[in-house]
Backbone bond lengths (Angstrom), bond angles and torsions (degrees), N, CA, C in turn:
res aa  C-N    CA-C-N  psi(-1)  N-CA   C-N-CA  omega(-1)  CA-C   N-CA-C  phi
1 X - - - 1.462 - - 1.514 109.89 -
2 X 1.316 117.01 133.58 1.453 121.98 173.35 1.523 107.20 -75.11
3 X 1.318 117.93 130.03 1.464 120.16 -175.55 1.522 111.65 -104.23
4 X 1.340 117.07 32.54 1.460 119.75 175.19 1.519 110.32 -118.18
5 X 1.308 113.99 153.95 1.457 122.35 -179.81 1.521 107.37 -125.27
6 X 1.325 116.32 134.88 1.465 121.57 178.03 1.525 107.93 -104.38
7 X 1.318 116.08 131.52 1.465 121.93 -179.43 1.531 109.10 -95.37
8 X 1.341 116.33 109.17 1.462 121.34 -178.40 1.517 112.46 -82.97
9 X 1.339 115.38 -38.82 1.465 119.07 -173.37 1.524 109.54 -153.12
10 X 1.341 115.88 141.32 1.464 122.42 172.64 1.519 105.82 -109.11
11 X 1.351 116.65 124.12 1.466 121.47 -170.39 1.521 110.87 -124.32
12 X 1.322 116.19 136.02 1.460 121.35 176.16 1.527 108.97 -132.77
13 X 1.329 115.36 160.65 1.459 120.82 177.95 1.513 110.72 -161.70
14 X 1.319 115.58 159.58 1.462 121.16 178.04 1.525 109.11 -109.59
15 X 1.306 115.88 158.98 1.465 121.49 179.55 1.526 109.87 -68.34
16 X 1.332 115.62 131.24 1.468 122.52 -178.92 1.525 109.23 -130.94
17 X 1.339 117.56 144.66 1.464 119.14 174.68 1.530 110.77 -76.06
18 X 1.329 117.15 135.15 1.462 122.43 175.61 1.530 108.71 -135.34
19 X 1.322 115.77 158.38 1.461 120.51 177.67 1.522 109.02 -100.10
20 X 1.328 116.17 126.33 1.460 122.17 174.34 1.526 105.75 -122.30
21 X 1.322 115.74 106.22 1.460 119.98 -175.08 1.515 109.33 64.08
22 X 1.315 116.31 -123.52 1.462 121.85 179.73 1.528 112.71 -91.39
23 X 1.312 116.06 -7.20 1.469 119.92 -175.08 1.522 112.00 -99.36
24 X 1.323 114.06 149.08 1.456 121.05 172.16 1.522 106.11 -109.61
25 X 1.323 116.45 122.67 1.462 120.24 -176.38 1.528 109.58 -128.60
26 X 1.314 114.24 162.84 1.458 121.66 177.32 1.525 107.89 -101.17
27 X 1.335 117.47 130.33 1.453 120.70 177.91 1.524 110.29 -144.66
28 X 1.316 115.33 148.05 1.469 121.27 175.32 1.521 110.09 -117.64
29 X 1.340 117.09 25.50 1.465 120.48 -177.60 1.531 111.54 -67.10
30 X 1.317 117.70 -27.81 1.463 120.36 -179.38 1.522 111.67 -77.42
31 X 1.311 117.21 105.54 1.469 122.22 179.49 1.522 108.89 -110.88
32 X 1.326 116.20 152.94 1.466 121.97 177.86 1.514 110.03 -128.47
33 X 1.336 115.13 148.06 1.461 120.87 179.43 1.530 110.21 -62.37
34 X 1.331 114.95 140.03 1.454 122.39 -179.24 1.519 108.78 -119.45
35 X 1.333 117.80 124.15 1.462 119.26 179.48 1.531 111.89 -75.78
36 X 1.318 115.06 155.98 1.462 120.53 175.40 1.502 113.05 74.70
37 X 1.327 117.29 178.39 1.463 120.91 -179.92 1.528 111.50 -67.30
38 X 1.328 115.61 140.87 1.466 122.48 176.96 1.526 107.27 -119.33
39 X 1.317 116.27 129.18 1.468 120.87 179.89 1.525 110.03 -66.33
40 X 1.335 115.52 141.96 1.462 122.36 179.10 1.523 108.09 -123.50
41 X 1.339 116.46 118.51 1.454 121.86 177.66 1.515 110.42 -113.03
42 X 1.314 118.02 -177.57 1.469 121.44 -177.86 1.529 114.55 -56.33
43 X 1.347 117.41 -28.74 1.460 120.81 -178.87 1.522 113.40 -103.21
44 X 1.345 117.09 11.85 1.460 119.18 173.88 1.508 114.06 121.99
45 X 1.343 114.75 -157.93 1.457 122.29 -174.37 1.520 111.93 -83.96
46 X 1.325 116.44 142.21 1.464 121.43 175.42 1.526 109.05 -60.02
47 X 1.337 116.36 132.48 1.456 121.10 178.45 1.512 114.74 87.05
48 X 1.339 117.86 -0.68 1.463 121.04 -179.00 1.523 109.78 -103.48
49 X 1.330 115.92 146.42 1.463 121.86 177.67 1.522 110.57 -129.50
50 X 1.321 115.65 160.05 1.459 123.87 169.25 1.523 106.48 -126.71
51 X 1.325 116.23 138.25 1.463 120.13 -176.44 1.527 112.38 -84.25
52 X 1.317 118.20 -34.43 1.464 122.18 -176.42 1.517 109.18 -124.31
53 X 1.335 115.99 94.73 1.468 120.94 -175.60 1.528 113.72 -71.11
54 X 1.341 117.24 -5.14 1.466 118.71 176.45 1.529 111.19 -75.31
55 X 1.332 117.69 -19.98 1.472 120.70 -178.91 1.523 114.56 -125.63
56 X 1.338 117.31 -20.42 1.464 121.39 179.93 1.521 108.46 -130.38
57 X 1.304 116.57 152.66 1.451 119.78 174.92 1.519 112.66 82.27
58 X 1.323 115.05 -165.10 1.463 120.81 -174.95 1.521 110.14 80.31
59 X 1.301 116.25 -178.94 1.464 120.86 -176.13 1.520 112.97 -64.66
60 X 1.339 117.92 -37.74 1.471 120.90 -176.12 1.523 113.10 -81.41
61 X 1.331 117.34 -21.75 1.475 121.11 -177.93 1.526 109.65 -128.53
62 X 1.324 114.93 47.70 1.467 120.93 -175.53 1.517 112.94 -69.71
63 X 1.335 116.64 -34.60 1.467 122.30 -175.88 1.533 107.84 -134.68
64 X 1.336 115.90 141.02 1.459 120.84 179.80 1.528 108.89 -118.54
65 X 1.339 116.68 123.87 1.476 122.69 179.37 1.520 109.65 -108.02
66 X 1.345 115.37 140.75 1.464 119.75 -179.23 1.527 109.78 -137.93
67 X 1.343 117.42 128.19 1.465 120.87 179.38 1.535 112.76 -66.08
68 X 1.314 115.98 126.77 1.463 122.37 -178.43 1.527 112.13 -60.64
69 X 1.330 117.55 -28.56 1.464 121.10 -177.63 1.533 111.73 -60.60
70 X 1.335 118.43 -25.28 1.467 121.31 -179.24 1.532 113.28 -74.76
71 X 1.316 117.51 -14.21 1.469 119.60 -178.52 1.526 112.02 -59.92
72 X 1.326 117.43 -35.91 1.476 120.29 178.97 1.530 110.25 -61.24
73 X 1.337 116.97 -38.38 1.466 121.57 178.23 1.532 110.45 -60.81
74 X 1.341 116.79 -47.24 1.463 120.19 -177.33 1.526 111.50 -69.75
75 X 1.313 117.33 -36.53 1.464 119.65 176.28 1.521 110.19 -62.26
76 X 1.335 116.98 -40.99 1.472 121.32 178.14 1.529 110.99 -66.75
77 X 1.338 117.59 -41.74 1.469 121.57 178.75 1.523 111.01 -59.70
78 X 1.313 116.20 -44.88 1.465 120.89 -179.10 1.536 110.87 -69.64
79 X 1.319 117.37 -39.20 1.471 121.77 179.16 1.528 110.45 -63.90
80 X 1.358 116.76 -44.14 1.474 121.07 179.95 1.520 112.36 -60.65
81 X 1.309 117.39 -28.69 1.464 122.08 -178.42 1.527 112.42 -95.06
82 X 1.328 116.53 3.30 1.467 120.55 178.81 1.512 113.66 71.62
83 X 1.332 117.27 23.16 1.462 121.59 -177.45 1.522 111.59 -84.80
84 X 1.315 116.89 -29.74 1.456 120.05 -176.02 1.520 110.57 -135.85
85 X 1.327 115.94 156.50 1.469 118.79 178.07 1.527 111.46 -65.51
86 X 1.299 115.97 160.56 1.467 121.44 -175.57 1.522 113.43 -58.33
87 X 1.322 117.27 -33.85 1.456 119.95 -174.27 1.533 113.70 -98.75
88 X 1.309 117.51 10.71 1.464 120.09 -176.57 1.531 111.57 -65.88
89 X 1.312 115.21 132.63 1.460 121.85 172.56 1.518 106.93 -113.25
90 X 1.314 116.88 121.66 1.458 120.71 179.41 1.529 108.96 -74.36
91 X 1.331 117.94 135.01 1.463 120.68 -178.33 1.528 111.72 -77.46
92 X 1.335 117.80 154.53 1.467 120.26 175.19 1.528 109.73 -55.20
93 X 1.328 116.03 139.97 1.459 121.32 -178.55 1.510 113.43 92.56
94 X 1.336 118.68 -8.24 1.458 122.23 -177.03 1.531 111.82 -60.74
95 X 1.329 116.89 -32.80 1.459 120.52 -179.35 1.536 112.03 -88.64
96 X 1.311 116.82 10.13 1.460 121.03 176.70 1.510 114.45 88.78
97 X 1.342 116.48 6.94 1.468 118.74 -176.59 1.520 112.47 -81.97
98 X 1.325 114.74 147.29 1.463 121.60 173.18 1.520 111.08 -82.04
99 X 1.340 116.35 -34.61 1.453 121.38 -177.64 1.520 109.37 -123.75
100 X 1.324 117.07 118.25 1.460 121.89 173.04 1.525 105.42 -93.92
101 X 1.336 116.47 118.85 1.470 121.02 -167.00 1.526 111.92 -129.77
102 X 1.319 115.41 167.23 1.458 121.28 169.19 1.520 108.50 -141.31
103 X 1.326 115.09 159.74 1.458 120.57 174.95 1.505 115.50 107.80
104 X 1.317 119.10 -27.21 1.466 121.39 -179.92 1.524 109.13 -134.17
105 X 1.330 115.84 110.97 1.461 120.91 178.24 1.524 110.52 -91.74
106 X 1.323 115.79 172.54 1.461 122.20 -174.16 1.531 113.30 -58.15
107 X 1.317 118.22 -34.75 1.469 120.35 -178.85 1.533 112.01 -78.22
108 X 1.342 117.55 -8.56 1.463 122.11 -178.99 1.523 113.04 -104.56
109 X 1.327 116.43 -4.45 1.458 122.19 -175.70 1.525 108.59 -117.92
110 X 1.333 116.18 134.35 1.460 122.01 -176.08 1.523 110.34 -119.12
111 X 1.337 115.35 147.71 1.451 120.23 174.33 1.526 107.76 -55.98
112 X 1.321 116.23 128.73 1.458 121.88 -178.60 1.520 114.51 100.95
113 X 1.336 117.37 -16.12 1.467 119.96 175.44 1.524 109.30 -63.50
114 X 1.334 115.75 150.87 1.457 120.98 178.41 1.525 110.27 -117.31
115 X 1.320 114.81 138.85 1.458 121.68 176.17 1.527 107.87 -107.06
116 X 1.325 115.53 114.11 1.464 121.61 -178.94 1.525 109.37 -95.64
117 X 1.344 115.86 103.87 1.459 122.74 174.05 1.529 108.02 -88.54
118 X 1.338 118.57 169.60 1.467 119.47 -178.73 1.528 113.98 -57.27
119 X 1.362 117.35 -32.31 1.468 119.33 -173.69 1.530 113.99 -127.10
120 X 1.325 118.89 7.57 1.468 120.34 177.82 1.528 109.81 -159.96
121 X 1.338 115.76 165.83 1.464 121.67 177.71 1.528 108.08 -128.45
122 X 1.338 116.15 128.71 1.456 122.46 178.25 1.515 109.02 -118.19
123 X 1.345 116.57 142.40 1.464 122.03 -178.71 1.521 110.00 -114.03
124 X 1.333 116.24 132.97 1.464 122.32 179.85 1.530 108.95 -70.40
125 X 1.347 116.75 129.04 1.465 120.30 -176.05 1.524 114.80 -119.87
126 X 1.341 118.53 -34.29 1.471 119.14 -173.11 1.527 110.29 -169.67
127 X 1.339 116.21 158.31 1.466 119.61 170.43 1.525 109.89 -78.46
128 X 1.305 117.04 158.84 1.456 120.70 172.78 1.521 108.28 -79.08
129 X 1.300 116.20 140.02 1.461 121.88 172.97 1.528 107.42 -110.45
130 X 1.326 118.30 117.76 1.465 119.60 -175.57 1.524 111.97 -68.60
131 X 1.331 115.79 142.55 1.457 121.64 179.61 1.531 109.41 -115.74
132 X 1.315 116.45 -177.80 1.460 121.42 -178.34 1.528 111.27 -63.64
133 X 1.324 117.91 -27.60 1.466 120.32 178.41 1.535 109.95 -67.12
134 X 1.321 116.30 -37.24 1.465 120.26 177.43 1.528 109.76 -61.83
135 X 1.332 116.82 -45.96 1.468 120.99 179.12 1.528 110.82 -60.98
136 X 1.325 116.74 -39.98 1.465 120.29 -179.90 1.526 111.19 -64.67
137 X 1.322 117.16 -43.50 1.466 121.05 179.72 1.529 110.92 -66.62
138 X 1.344 116.31 -39.61 1.462 119.49 -179.87 1.534 111.68 -71.14
139 X 1.330 116.29 -24.09 1.457 120.09 174.78 1.513 115.40 95.01
140 X 1.351 117.47 6.50 1.467 118.83 176.02 1.530 110.19 -148.15
141 X 1.337 114.99 143.16 1.467 121.87 -171.22 1.520 113.60 -63.78
142 X 1.330 117.93 -28.45 1.461 121.02 -176.40 1.537 113.35 -91.60
143 X 1.318 118.22 19.31 1.468 121.26 -178.10 1.531 111.53 -62.24
144 X 1.329 117.42 -40.13 1.465 120.53 178.11 1.517 111.79 -63.39
145 X 1.316 116.32 -41.68 1.466 120.96 177.79 1.535 110.47 -64.74
146 X 1.328 116.16 -40.92 1.476 120.37 178.27 1.521 110.24 -61.83
147 X 1.338 116.41 -40.43 1.467 120.16 177.93 1.524 110.20 -63.08
148 X 1.324 116.21 -41.95 1.468 120.17 -179.11 1.523 111.54 -64.98
149 X 1.324 116.87 -44.88 1.464 120.40 -178.53 1.524 111.87 -65.78
150 X 1.335 116.94 -36.01 1.464 121.24 -179.11 1.539 111.85 -84.94
151 X 1.340 116.53 -19.19 1.473 120.02 -179.30 1.516 113.47 70.34
152 X 1.314 116.94 23.46 1.474 120.13 -176.77 1.527 110.87 -104.29
153 X 1.339 115.23 71.04 1.459 121.70 -172.53 1.524 114.84 -97.72
154 X 1.326 118.52 -20.26 1.455 119.96 -172.71 1.519 109.96 74.90
155 X 1.340 116.73 -174.59 1.466 119.55 -176.66 1.523 112.28 -148.54
156 X 1.341 112.84 144.56 1.457 121.18 176.98 1.523 109.86 -85.24
157 X 1.341 114.07 151.87 1.457 121.64 -177.35 1.524 110.34 -133.66
158 X 1.320 115.63 139.24 1.466 122.09 170.41 1.524 107.38 -96.01
159 X 1.320 116.59 151.94 1.462 121.43 180.00 1.528 108.54 -93.37
160 X 1.319 116.55 108.84 1.470 121.24 178.58 1.520 111.76 -87.07
161 X 1.316 116.10 -35.77 1.464 120.69 177.77 1.516 107.73 -134.38
162 X 1.350 117.87 106.81 1.461 120.60 179.67 1.523 111.32 -61.41
163 X 1.313 115.60 159.31 1.462 121.23 179.57 1.510 109.45 173.52
164 X 1.341 116.51 -124.26 1.463 120.44 177.84 1.522 109.91 -148.99
165 X 1.335 114.69 161.44 1.463 122.79 177.97 1.519 108.61 -133.44
166 X 1.335 115.98 148.36 1.460 120.85 176.38 1.527 109.21 -147.62
167 X 1.326 115.54 146.04 1.465 120.86 176.26 1.524 109.10 -55.12
168 X 1.334 115.29 142.09 1.459 120.83 179.94 1.520 113.84 97.11
169 X 1.328 117.00 -14.29 1.463 119.79 179.26 1.528 110.84 -73.05
170 X 1.326 115.02 158.13 1.455 122.58 175.32 1.522 108.13 -118.48
171 X 1.325 116.12 141.03 1.462 121.60 175.52 1.524 108.67 -116.62
172 X 1.314 115.52 146.58 1.459 121.81 174.59 1.514 108.34 -102.87
173 X 1.329 116.60 132.08 1.458 121.26 178.06 1.519 109.50 -84.44
174 X 1.333 115.50 127.68 1.461 122.04 173.91 1.521 106.13 -111.74
175 X 1.332 118.29 113.29 1.467 120.55 -175.05 1.525 113.00 -61.72
176 X 1.328 114.94 140.65 1.451 121.17 170.71 1.520 107.61 -93.02
177 X 1.328 117.07 -160.57 1.461 119.60 173.70 1.519 106.84 -70.61
178 X 1.320 116.98 122.67 1.455 120.30 -173.47 1.522 111.81 -82.65
179 X 1.320 115.44 110.69 1.454 122.65 173.54 1.516 107.68 -115.20
180 X 1.331 115.81 -103.51 1.459 121.19 179.40 1.521 110.71 -91.64
181 X 1.323 116.34 137.68 1.460 119.35 170.03 1.531 107.04 -73.58
182 X 1.322 116.52 164.22 1.463 120.75 176.74 1.526 109.88 -58.19
183 X 1.331 117.31 -40.53 1.471 120.90 179.52 1.530 110.58 -61.28
184 X 1.339 117.44 -42.88 1.469 120.74 179.55 1.530 111.32 -68.45
185 X 1.327 117.22 -40.96 1.468 120.89 179.13 1.524 110.40 -63.83
186 X 1.319 116.46 -40.53 1.461 120.70 179.34 1.521 110.64 -65.27
187 X 1.332 117.16 -45.52 1.470 120.65 179.48 1.522 110.63 -59.75
188 X 1.330 117.52 -40.30 1.465 121.38 179.15 1.515 112.34 -65.71
189 X 1.334 117.76 -42.98 1.460 121.68 179.53 1.522 110.28 -66.67
190 X 1.327 116.51 -41.49 1.473 120.19 -179.25 1.526 110.38 -64.71
191 X 1.333 117.66 -39.04 1.457 121.21 178.58 1.521 111.29 -62.24
192 X 1.330 117.84 -38.56 1.482 121.70 178.58 1.516 111.14 -65.38
193 X 1.341 117.71 -37.77 1.470 121.38 -179.73 1.517 112.01 -66.13
194 X 1.301 116.70 -27.12 1.453 120.27 -174.97 1.530 112.08 -83.11
195 X 1.343 117.48 -11.46 1.472 119.98 -178.36 1.496 111.92 -105.24
């Protein structure tokens, strides 16, 4: 296994009101790529917000990384359901991630692993669990189930050493104590939700 991660895009967003069915809710799932270095503190990236701190954000979920390779899956899911045109390319940050990455998938990353970037260190803490806001943004009610079946959840990171991040950087993975991979942790959490 290659133990490096390539950072394609650093994405931030602010909480915005959106309508989901009859309800108006606040969400910060819509992130956009940010050029240049972005400061990273204990609670995440400068200029980024989370709307519901009970499930996103905080010290343990300060930064969310998502493998770019999964974008093809979501584009196909949306195309099959007639949600998007055939040639649509989803922009980085569309899935709510702060870091659009390549090189380390969920089955290769374990809770406790550390990612050493040139100017900061992030520690893997948990898989993402999709919520109703994710389904609303994706445009179909079964988006969470599709994520569970495909195992393409991405992973949350705590900030161990503040600093900065920029697109194009490479991080080296330093293994922690190997217990559950992110893929295994996600499968276990999803199984509990279904019972």
